[in-house]
C-alpha positions in Angstrom: 141.8 90.0 80.9 141.0 88.2 84.1 139.2 91.3 85.5 137.2 91.6 82.3 136.1 88.0 82.6 135.1 88.5 86.2 133.1 91.6 85.3 131.3 89.8 82.6 130.3 87.0 85.0 129.1 89.5 87.5 127.0 91.4 85.0 125.4 88.1 83.9 124.6 87.3 87.5 122.9 90.7 87.9 120.8 90.0 84.8 119.7 86.7 86.1 118.9 88.2 89.5 116.8 91.0 88.0 114.7 88.6 85.9 112.5 87.4 88.8 111.9 91.0 89.8 110.6 91.9 86.4 108.4 88.8 86.4 107.1 89.7 89.9 106.1 93.2 88.9 103.2 92.1 86.8 100.2 94.4 86.9 97.3 93.8 89.2 94.6 91.4 88.1 92.3 92.9 85.4 88.7 92.3 84.6 87.5 88.7 83.8 88.1 87.4 80.3 84.4 87.4 79.5 84.1 91.1 80.4 81.1 90.5 82.6 81.3 93.3 85.2 78.8 93.1 88.1 75.6 95.1 87.6 74.2 94.7 91.2 75.4 95.0 94.7 74.8 92.9 97.8 72.9 94.1 100.8 75.2 92.6 103.6 78.6 91.1 104.1 77.1 87.6 103.4 75.6 88.7 100.1 78.4 91.0 98.9 78.8 90.9 95.1 82.3 89.7 94.0 84.3 92.2 92.1 87.7 91.6 90.5 90.4 94.3 90.5 90.1 96.3 87.3 86.4 95.8 86.8 83.8 98.6 86.9 80.8 97.5 88.9 77.5 99.3 88.7 74.3 99.0 90.7 70.9 100.7 91.0 69.6 101.3 94.5 67.6 103.6 96.7 69.0 106.3 99.0 69.3 104.6 102.4 70.3 101.2 101.1 73.6 99.5 102.2 75.5 98.4 99.1 78.3 95.7 99.4 81.0 94.4 97.1 83.9 92.2 97.8 87.3 91.9 96.0 90.6 90.0 96.5 93.9 91.7 97.5 97.2 90.0 97.8 100.5 90.6 99.6 102.4 93.7 98.4 99.3 95.3 96.8 98.0 98.8 97.8 94.3 98.8 96.8 92.5 101.9 95.7 88.7 101.9 95.9 86.7 104.5 94.0 83.0 105.1 94.0 80.7 107.5 92.2 77.1 107.9 93.2 74.7 109.5 90.6 72.0 111.4 92.4 68.4 112.2 91.3 67.7 115.5 89.6 66.2 117.1 92.7 67.5 116.4 96.2 68.7 118.1 99.4 72.2 117.9 100.8 73.3 114.4 101.7 76.5 112.8 102.9 77.8 109.5 101.4 80.4 107.2 102.9 82.7 104.5 101.6 84.0 101.9 104.1 86.4 99.0 103.4 86.7 95.9 105.7 89.1 93.0 105.6 88.2 89.3 105.7 87.8 89.5 109.5 85.4 92.3 109.0 87.7 94.8 110.6 87.3 98.3 109.2 90.5 99.4 107.4 91.6 103.0 107.7 92.2 104.9 104.4 95.8 106.0 103.9 94.4 108.9 102.0 91.4 109.8 99.9 88.0 111.3 100.6 85.9 108.4 101.9 83.1 110.6 103.2 81.8 113.5 101.1 78.7 115.7 101.1 76.8 116.4 97.9 75.2 119.8 98.1 71.6 120.4 97.0 71.2 119.9 93.3 74.6 118.2 92.7 74.4 115.5 90.0 76.9 113.1 91.7 79.4 112.6 94.5 82.8 111.0 94.2 84.5 109.0 96.9 87.9 107.3 97.2 89.9 105.2 99.7 93.5 104.2 99.3 94.3 101.4 101.7 97.6 100.7 103.3 99.8 98.1 101.6 98.7 94.5 102.2 101.2 92.6 104.4 102.0 89.0 104.3 101.9 88.6 108.1 101.0 90.6 111.2 100.8 90.4 114.9 97.4 89.2 116.3 96.7 92.5 118.1 97.5 94.6 115.0 95.0 95.9 112.4 97.3 95.6 109.4 95.8 94.7 106.0 96.3 91.0 105.3 95.9 89.0 102.1 92.4 87.7 101.4 88.9 89.1 100.7 88.0 92.8 101.3 84.6 94.2 101.5 83.4 97.6 100.2 80.3 99.2 101.8 78.7 102.2 100.2 75.8 104.1 101.9 74.4 107.5 102.7 75.0 108.5 106.3 73.1 111.8 106.4 70.1 113.0 104.3 66.7 114.5 104.7 63.7 112.4 105.1 62.2 113.6 101.8 65.2 112.1 99.9 65.0 108.7 101.6 64.2 106.0 99.1 64.9 108.0 96.0 66.7 106.1 93.2 70.4 106.4 92.8 73.1 104.7 90.7 76.5 103.7 91.9 79.8 102.9 90.1 82.6 101.2 92.0 86.1 100.3 90.8 89.1 98.7 92.6 92.7 98.9 91.4 96.0 98.2 93.1 99.5 99.3 92.9 102.2 96.6 93.4 104.5 97.9 96.1 106.7 94.7 96.1 109.6 93.9 98.4 109.5 97.3 100.1 106.5 96.1 102.1 107.8 92.5 102.6 107.8 91.0 106.2 109.4 87.9 107.6 106.3 85.7 107.8 103.2 84.7 106.0 99.7 83.5 106.7 98.9 79.8 106.3 95.8 80.7 104.3 94.4 84.0 103.0 91.5 85.6 104.9 88.7 84.3 102.8 85.5 84.2 105.0 83.2 81.3 105.4 80.1 82.0 103.3 79.4 79.3 100.7 78.8 81.2 97.4 78.9 78.2 95.2 79.5 74.4 95.3 81.8 72.2 93.4 82.2 68.4 93.0 84.8 66.6 95.1 86.8 63.6 94.1 84.0 61.1 95.1 81.4 62.9 93.1 79.7 64.6 96.1 79.1 68.3 96.4 81.1 70.4 98.8 80.8 74.1 99.7 83.4 76.5 98.5 84.0 79.5 100.8 84.5 81.9 97.9 85.7 81.9 94.3 88.5 84.2 95.6 91.3 81.9 96.6 89.8 78.8 95.1 92.7 78.7 92.7 96.3 78.6 93.8 98.0 81.9 93.2 98.2 83.8 96.4 101.8 85.1 96.6 102.1 85.1 100.3 105.3 83.2 101.2 109.0 83.5 101.7 109.8 85.0 98.3 109.8 88.7 97.5 111.9 90.9 95.3 113.7 92.0 98.4 115.8 88.8 97.9 116.7 90.1 94.4 118.0 93.4 95.7 119.9 91.6 98.5 121.6 89.4 95.9 122.4 92.5 93.7 123.9 94.2 96.8 126.1 91.2 97.5 127.3 91.0 93.9 128.2 94.7 93.9 130.1 94.3 97.1 132.0 91.4 95.6 132.8 93.5 92.5 134.1 96.3 94.7 136.3 93.9 96.6 137.7 92.4 93.3 138.2 95.9 91.8 140.0 97.1 94.9 142.3 94.1 95.0 143.1 94.4 91.3 144.0 98.1 91.7 146.1 97.7 94.8 147.8 94.3 94.2 151.6 94.7 93.9 151.5 98.1 95.8 153.9 98.1 98.7 155.8 95.0 97.6 159.6 95.4 97.8 161.3 95.4 94.4 163.4 92.4 93.7 167.1 93.0 93.6 169.2 90.6 91.6 171.5 88.6 93.8 175.0 89.7 94.0 174.2 93.4 93.3 
C-alpha cells in the first residue's frame, strides 16, 4: 500500500513536470492577425521589409536588384528561409543567391539547403532554400553562432547576361522555424536580443513626446532567452525516475539477509 502511494505521488510529479514542456513546445509565430503579408522588399539592410515567421512575402523587382527582408528568430528556433524567383518568358542562364545575416550583419552559414542555384535558359522559376543553425541563447564573442534577434534575408542574382539585366522578376519569400527546445540550451543568455538600431517607427513616451523605436521586432516582451528551458523538465524527470528506482530497490530487498528471530529459550 505504501509503495502504491509513493508511485502515485511520483507519477503526479512527472505530470506536473511535463506540463511546462508541453506549453514550451508551442509552434513558431504565424502570420499577423490581419493577414497583411508584405508585398514589397527593401533595397538595403536599413530599408529591409519586416516579415513575420509563417508569412508569404511577395515582391516585384528587376533582375540585378538587391531585395531585403527581415524577420525575428528566438532562442531554440531553427529558421528555414525559402525563396522562389519567377523569371520572364525569355532569358538566358542566370544564377540567384539567398543570403541570411544576423542582427550584427554577420552572414550566417546554411546548415543545409540550396542557397545558390542556376536557372537554365527558358526556365520559368528558380527555388532557393537555407536552413540555419539553431539559434542559441548565448555565445562567445569570437564565435559566429546564431543569436536571438533580427535576421536579414537578401535575395539577388549573382550571374546573368547583360541582355537580361533589368528584366522584371517576381519573388516569393517565406520563413518558418522548427522549435528545437532544450537540446540546444546553453548556460547563458543575452541581456537583449540583437535588434539593430534603425528607427522604423516612433511611439509616444510617458511624457507625451515621441521616441524612436529600433524595430517592431522586440518592442514587446516575449523573447524567451533566459535561464528556463525544457532541459530543466527532463532533468527533473530523471531525478524522479532515479528516486523511484531507489524506492523500488529498497522495497524489493528490505528484509533480505536479516537473521530470523528465534524465540527465547529455544
